[in-house]
C-alpha positions in Angstrom: -10.2 10.0 2.3 -12.1 8.8 -0.6 -14.4 6.9 1.4 -15.2 10.1 3.8 -15.8 12.3 0.4 -18.3 9.6 -0.6 -20.4 10.0 2.5 -19.9 13.6 2.5 -21.1 14.6 -0.9 -24.1 12.2 -0.2 -25.1 14.2 2.8 -24.4 11.6 5.6 -23.4 13.0 8.9 -21.9 11.4 12.2 -24.3 9.2 14.2 -23.9 6.7 17.0 -25.2 4.0 14.9 -25.3 3.6 11.2 -28.8 4.5 9.7 -29.0 4.4 5.8 -32.5 6.1 5.9 -31.1 9.3 8.2 -27.8 9.0 6.6 -26.0 8.8 9.9 -22.6 6.6 10.0 -20.5 6.2 13.5 -17.1 6.5 11.5 -17.5 9.7 10.3 -14.8 11.2 12.8 -11.1 12.1 12.7 -8.8 9.3 11.9 -7.2 9.4 15.4 -10.9 9.0 16.8 -11.8 5.9 14.7 -11.6 2.7 16.7 -8.5 0.6 16.5 -10.2 -2.1 14.6 -11.2 0.4 11.8 -7.9 1.9 11.8 -6.4 -1.6 11.4 -8.2 -2.1 8.2 -5.9 0.8 6.6 -2.8 -1.6 7.7 -4.0 -4.2 5.5 -5.6 -2.4 2.5 -2.6 0.1 1.7 0.3 -2.5 1.2 -2.3 -4.8 -0.8 -3.4 -2.3 -2.9 0.1 -1.1 -3.6 1.1 -4.6 -4.5 -1.8 -5.0 -6.8 -0.9 -1.6 -8.8 2.7 -2.6 -8.8 1.8 -5.9 -10.5 0.0 -4.2 -13.1 2.7 -1.9 -14.1 5.2 -2.9 -16.9 8.5 -4.2 -15.6 11.2 -1.6 -15.6 14.3 -2.5 -17.7 17.7 -1.2 -16.5 
């Protein structure tokens, strides 16, 4: 979601091929329409980020 907001607020739109000059990006589509390869990235990053945040939190005492 954060990734999409960045592109939206910087006036990017959907385009079949990424073009920085014209601000077009092929991944500005609903999540279900993303290629499987792009969706699979979320499966890696979500648990990784969660584990990193957990490691930074102070240990809970029972």
